[in-house]
Backbone bond lengths (Angstrom), bond angles and torsions (degrees), N, CA, C in turn:
res aa  C-N    CA-C-N  psi(-1)  N-CA   C-N-CA  omega(-1)  CA-C   N-CA-C  phi
1 M - - - 1.494 - - 1.545 110.10 -
2 S 1.211 115.22 136.83 1.487 119.59 -179.69 1.528 108.37 -124.46
3 D 1.423 113.13 166.17 1.443 119.46 -178.25 1.574 109.84 -60.42
4 K 1.291 119.41 145.47 1.396 122.94 179.25 1.562 110.50 -117.25
5 T 1.199 123.59 137.55 1.507 128.16 170.85 1.463 111.39 -87.80
6 L 1.333 114.28 118.11 1.461 118.01 175.86 1.455 112.71 -114.31
7 V 1.414 120.07 171.15 1.373 122.42 179.25 1.564 105.68 -121.25
8 C 1.253 115.20 134.32 1.514 122.53 -171.74 1.555 104.92 -74.05
9 R 1.267 119.17 132.95 1.462 124.14 179.69 1.524 110.70 -72.45
10 D 1.304 120.96 -22.40 1.490 127.85 -177.08 1.441 112.33 -89.64
11 C 1.422 120.74 -57.53 1.421 120.50 -173.30 1.530 110.16 -110.32
12 G 1.277 119.37 -5.02 1.536 121.19 173.24 1.438 116.40 75.97
13 I 1.336 119.91 5.92 1.463 120.57 176.31 1.527 107.38 -81.41
14 E 1.416 113.58 155.35 1.449 119.33 171.43 1.518 111.60 -77.92
15 F 1.335 116.47 143.83 1.553 118.28 171.25 1.488 103.14 -142.74
16 V 1.375 108.25 160.75 1.470 120.02 -177.45 1.602 110.63 -92.68
17 F 1.234 114.99 125.31 1.503 122.35 169.29 1.524 104.35 -95.66
18 S 1.360 116.07 94.74 1.441 121.49 -171.30 1.589 113.05 -70.28
19 E 1.217 110.93 161.92 1.427 119.01 174.57 1.500 114.66 -54.14
20 G 1.342 113.44 -38.94 1.440 118.76 -177.89 1.534 111.46 -73.10
21 E 1.276 109.94 -35.27 1.588 112.86 177.80 1.489 110.78 -72.17
22 Q 1.347 118.73 -30.47 1.440 125.23 177.79 1.559 106.12 -63.78
23 E 1.252 114.98 -48.79 1.484 119.47 -178.11 1.514 110.34 -62.60
24 F 1.270 117.88 -42.46 1.530 123.38 175.75 1.499 110.30 -56.19
25 F 1.319 118.84 -45.26 1.460 126.36 -179.17 1.558 106.20 -67.33
26 K 1.266 119.44 -44.41 1.424 123.44 177.61 1.528 115.30 -58.91
27 E 1.414 116.58 -50.56 1.438 125.97 -178.94 1.474 108.53 -61.46
28 R 1.306 123.28 -31.17 1.477 121.43 177.46 1.532 118.59 -98.44
29 G 1.398 109.20 10.30 1.481 113.67 173.78 1.509 115.58 74.34
30 L 1.359 113.64 15.61 1.526 121.55 179.20 1.513 105.77 -77.33
31 A 1.386 122.80 110.63 1.419 128.18 -177.61 1.481 113.62 -81.36
32 N 1.375 119.20 -31.03 1.399 124.28 -172.48 1.538 109.04 -92.52
33 I 1.285 113.34 128.91 1.438 120.95 171.92 1.527 113.35 -70.59
34 P 1.357 117.77 151.47 1.483 118.00 -177.87 1.513 111.13 -66.76
35 T 1.226 116.77 137.80 1.494 123.79 -177.73 1.566 110.90 -106.44
36 R 1.302 116.62 -0.10 1.522 122.33 179.84 1.467 106.46 -132.39
37 C 1.339 113.56 145.90 1.467 123.35 -177.22 1.607 102.62 -73.79
38 P 1.358 113.13 160.74 1.469 116.29 179.68 1.440 118.94 -51.02
39 A 1.434 115.30 -39.21 1.418 115.42 179.50 1.616 115.08 -66.91
40 C 1.308 112.46 -36.54 1.431 118.38 178.75 1.582 111.03 -71.55
41 R 1.321 115.94 -36.69 1.464 121.18 173.31 1.507 109.83 -59.02
42 K 1.277 118.15 -48.75 1.427 124.92 177.83 1.440 113.08 -56.73
43 A 1.407 119.80 -48.13 1.484 126.89 -178.69 1.505 105.91 -64.90
44 R 1.334 119.92 -44.57 1.486 121.22 -178.17 1.504 113.18 -64.42
45 K 1.350 114.50 -41.59 1.479 115.75 174.59 1.534 111.47 -66.09
46 E 1.226 120.74 -39.93 1.496 120.05 175.76 1.526 115.86 -60.15
47 R 1.349 114.16 -36.90 1.505 121.64 177.38 1.508 109.23 -66.13
48 R 1.369 116.32 -41.48 1.405 121.99 -177.64 1.571 111.80 -67.58
49 D 1.431 109.96 -42.31 1.541 115.82 176.96 1.491 109.01 -61.91
50 R 1.321 121.61 -46.10 1.482 121.62 179.15 1.457 116.84 -60.60
51 Q 1.407 116.91 -35.95 1.417 124.71 179.93 1.647 108.71 -68.67
52 A 1.331 110.42 -39.90 1.479 114.56 178.06 1.408 112.86 -66.06
53 E 1.333 117.56 -39.66 1.563 123.76 179.61 1.531 107.48 -65.79
54 A 1.368 118.78 -40.74 1.450 119.89 178.02 1.534 112.85 -63.55
55 V 1.319 113.92 -39.27 1.508 119.95 179.34 1.523 107.62 -65.33
56 A 1.303 120.68 -46.22 1.316 129.61 -173.43 1.609 108.85 -66.37
57 A 1.275 116.75 -31.06 1.461 123.82 -173.04 1.670 107.77 -78.86
58 K 1.258 117.08 -14.83 1.469 120.74 -173.34 1.570 108.44 -74.97
């Protein structure tokens, strides 16, 4: 298994899906490869977390 270069679906930049990350996904049975770069994944998670906190605060 070698590193793969992917394109982020949100911002369009290329990012590397490393051999180690691929092994991590495989070990956990995650069949889908990431479609977002690490920065967009982090931003998306933070948005979801803020939305969940807002709903919980109601």
